[in-house]
C-alpha positions in Angstrom: 14.3 127.0 37.0 15.1 130.3 38.8 15.0 128.6 42.2 18.0 126.4 41.3 20.1 129.4 40.1 23.3 130.0 42.0 22.1 133.5 43.2 18.8 132.0 44.4 20.7 129.4 46.4 23.2 131.9 47.8 20.5 134.2 49.0 18.4 131.3 50.4 21.6 130.5 52.4 21.6 134.1 53.6 18.0 133.9 54.8 18.8 130.6 56.5 21.8 132.1 58.2 19.7 135.0 59.4 17.3 132.6 61.0 20.1 130.7 62.6 21.5 133.9 64.1 18.1 135.1 65.3 17.3 131.8 66.9 20.7 131.2 68.5 21.4 134.8 69.7 18.2 136.9 69.5 19.8 139.8 71.3 22.3 140.4 68.5 19.6 141.9 66.2 19.6 145.0 68.4 23.3 145.7 67.6 23.6 146.1 63.8 27.4 145.6 63.8 27.1 142.4 65.8 24.2 141.1 63.6 26.3 141.8 60.5 29.3 140.1 62.0 27.3 137.1 63.1 25.8 136.7 59.6 29.3 136.9 58.1 30.4 134.2 60.6 27.5 131.9 59.6 28.1 132.4 55.9 31.9 131.9 56.0 33.3 131.5 53.5 31.1 134.1 51.8 31.5 135.3 48.2 32.7 138.8 47.6 29.2 139.6 46.2 27.6 138.4 49.4 30.0 140.4 51.6 29.4 143.5 49.5 25.6 143.0 49.7 25.7 142.6 53.5 27.8 145.8 53.8 25.2 147.6 51.7 22.3 146.2 53.8 23.8 147.1 57.1 25.1 150.5 55.9 21.5 151.4 54.9 20.2 150.2 58.3 22.8 152.0 60.2 22.0 155.3 58.6 18.2 154.6 59.0 17.7 154.9 55.2 14.3 155.7 53.9 12.2 153.0 52.3 12.7 154.7 48.9 16.5 154.8 49.4 16.5 151.1 50.3 14.3 150.2 47.4 16.6 152.1 45.0 19.7 150.5 46.5 18.6 146.9 47.0 15.7 146.4 44.6 12.5 144.5 45.4 12.0 142.3 42.4 11.3 138.5 42.4 15.0 137.9 42.2 16.4 136.4 45.4 19.4 138.8 45.0 16.9 141.6 45.6 14.0 140.3 47.7 16.2 138.6 50.4 18.5 141.7 50.9 15.4 144.0 51.0 13.8 141.7 53.6 16.9 141.5 55.7 17.3 145.4 55.6 13.6 145.7 56.6 14.0 143.3 59.4 17.3 144.8 60.7 15.7 148.2 60.6 12.3 147.5 62.0 12.2 144.4 64.2 10.9 145.8 67.5 7.6 143.9 67.1 6.2 141.3 64.7 3.6 143.6 63.3 6.0 146.5 62.9 8.4 144.2 61.0 5.8 142.9 58.6 3.9 146.1 58.0 7.2 147.9 57.4 8.2 145.3 54.8 4.8 145.7 53.1 5.8 149.3 52.4 8.7 148.2 50.2 6.5 147.2 47.3 7.8 145.0 44.5 7.6 141.3 45.4 5.9 142.3 48.6 4.3 138.9 49.4 7.7 137.2 49.3 9.5 140.0 51.1 6.8 140.0 53.9 7.0 136.3 54.2 10.8 136.5 54.6 10.5 139.3 57.2 7.6 137.5 58.9 9.7 134.4 59.3 12.6 136.3 60.9 10.2 138.3 63.1 8.5 135.1 64.1 11.8 133.5 65.0 12.6 136.6 67.1 9.3 137.3 68.8 7.5 133.9 68.6 4.1 132.9 67.3 2.5 134.5 70.4 3.5 137.9 69.1 1.3 137.6 66.0 -1.7 139.9 66.3 -4.8 137.8 67.1 -6.8 139.5 64.4 -4.3 138.6 61.8 -4.7 135.0 62.7 -8.5 135.2 62.9 -8.5 136.7 59.4 -7.0 133.4 58.1 -9.5 131.1 59.8 -11.3 130.3 56.6 -8.2 129.8 54.5 -6.8 126.5 53.3 -4.5 125.4 54.7 -5.8 126.7 58.0 -3.5 128.2 60.6 -3.6 124.9 62.6 -2.7 123.0 59.4 0.2 125.4 58.9 1.4 124.7 62.4 1.4 120.9 61.7 3.3 121.5 58.4 5.8 123.6 60.3 6.3 120.9 62.9 6.8 118.3 60.2 9.4 120.5 58.4 11.2 121.1 61.7 11.5 117.3 62.1 13.2 116.8 58.8 16.8 115.6 59.0 19.4 117.9 57.5 21.4 116.3 54.7 24.3 117.0 52.6 23.9 119.8 50.0 24.9 117.2 47.5 21.7 115.2 48.1 19.2 115.2 45.3 15.4 114.9 45.1 13.3 113.4 47.9 16.3 111.8 49.5 17.3 115.3 50.7 14.2 115.5 52.9 14.0 112.3 54.9 12.6 112.6 58.4 13.5 110.4 61.4 10.5 109.0 63.2 10.6 109.9 66.9 13.2 112.6 66.6 13.6 114.2 70.0 15.7 117.3 69.2 14.9 120.6 70.7 11.7 122.3 69.7 11.7 126.1 68.9 9.4 128.6 67.4 6.0 127.2 66.5 6.7 123.8 68.0 6.9 125.4 71.4 3.4 126.8 71.1 0.5 124.9 72.5 -1.8 124.3 69.5 -4.9 124.7 71.7 -3.9 128.2 72.7 -3.2 129.0 69.1 -6.6 127.7 68.1 -8.3 129.8 70.8 -7.1 132.9 68.8 -9.3 131.9 65.8 
């Protein structure tokens, strides 16, 4: 499958590294050179292809490239080698608010649902769930899974135990009952306050 392709895994690693940087040092996203450096540090050792792609992403962001220029340079197809860099460029360029980040990503076109999801995850990590427009959440009230169900799923995902990349199948996702690690992001939000937005 395409999801197991080496490029897909490499760019999933880039997205995960971006999350780690944003959660650990949120202030770094305001300094493109520092954000770039932090990503390289998280990805070390990074392939030449990844180093070149990161240079391209941050060069476009530094010169405040237009959406059209970024799309031509990075692509926006369903390939992770295009959608993840496009999302990272969009986030690096337009992260001042959650809504700005996501609506800017929507202008890229292409695999827009995936790109917006990737950007929304980074913007959520940076700004927190409280920054999501109340109307956006209310618009999802009748969907399945519901926003409350999504919070519960996110909490269960957060509680999974990291395992070796060599792990296969279900064994790679075994949770520890009663895990008391730090909670960030959606776990830190009071579900009753979230529900009151619906």
